[in-house]
C-alpha positions, 0 to 999 in steps of 0.5 A: 911854254916851249915848242915841242918840235924845237925845244925853244921857247914857244912864240905865238904869231899874230894873223891879220885876217881880212873878212867879208865886206858883205858877201859871206862867200868872200871869206877865203878857206885860209881865213876860215882855217886861221880863225878856227885854229887860232886860240883867240880872235881880237875883234873890233866888235865881238858881236859883229864878228860873232855872227860871222863865226857862227855862220861858219861854225867857228867857236874860237874865243874873242877879245874886243880891240877897238880905237878906245882900248887898243893900247891896253889890249896890245899889252895883253895880246903881247903877253898872250903871244909870249905864252906861245898862242896864236891870235887873229886880228879882224875888223868888222869888215874887210882888211884890218887897219884900212880905216879900221883899228889895229895900227897900234897893235901891229906897231907894238907886236912888231917891236916886240919881235913877234911874227905878223902874218897877213891873210889877205882878202876883201877890201872895199877900197880895192873892190870899188877901184877895180870896177869904177872905170877910172885909172888904177895904175896909180891911186891914193887912198884917203879913207874918210875925209873930215866931217866938217865942210871947211876942213873937208874943202881944205883937205880937198884943195891939197889933193886937187893937183894930185894926178892919181885916182883918189879913193875916199870912204864916205858915210851915206848921210854925208855923200851929197855934201862931199860931192858938193865940196868936190865940185867946188874944189875939183870942178864939175867935169872931173870924172868920178864913180860911186860904188855903193854896198859893194858885194851886197845884195843891192850893190850899185855903181854910179859913173859920170862927172862929179856934177852928174853924181851930185845931181844923182845924189840930190834925186836918188834916195839910194845914194844916202843909204849903205856903205859908200866908196867915192872914186875921183879921177886924178888931176890932168897932168901938165903933159896933157894940158900941153897936148890940149894947148898944142891941139888948139893952136893947130886947129886955129893954124889950119884954118888961117893957113888955108887963107893967109901966108905962113908968117901972118897966119902964125902971128894971128894964131898966137894972138887968138890962142895966147901962144908965143909968136915963135911957138906959133911960127914953128907949129905953122911951119910944121903943119905947112910942111 
């Protein structure tokens, strides 16, 4: 098959299309047009995507593509792209490849030299992060943690020093166990949030410390239902730790300097706070001035 405009061999394109994570109104006009104009849709679950297509009156044929058949389907899809047709890749909800199938397909299609075009839209991780109330300048997407507690804690220990905000997907029946492991590894006071059923009718956001969220999970049955995104604040940076230590030293010095000579106050403050004598003396001199 040739391209009528150029006379060159036709080359199909693969479109990676984000679909709603709950609210059908989040399907963009561009995504809708892409799904309608492509010759084929590669879907994680054709029954699930069929409901979406029916809602928008889209009759494009579907082909299943999931974790168990992706390598084989990739060969078939590349063959169809060589015929010149365009194909859309979708997952059950949100952006394909984000904790969903599609990586192997994208890798093979890119290696074969075909254009891959993103049609961006909903993503549960980004939606939850945007409303969690935790720092968003730097974050780490972890997807799903290991299902078994021992492996999960081992993974959490490797993340404990990370100063970035952590974004974690979790199934509702494991959220309490995961919170228990987070408290054990990160400590009970680490700031966190849970976004449940994002964009859906019963969307709810819970904010607080890890301990507070754990207590809620033990008493609130809603936290064991629906789609869950757990957002955990990053570890306190060394700079912040230093600031806190300095503030503590200053507080002690202010009390002692009101009653004692500078050198004696600095020596006692160093013993009380664990600071070095010369450091305590420099801070005492600074405060005195």
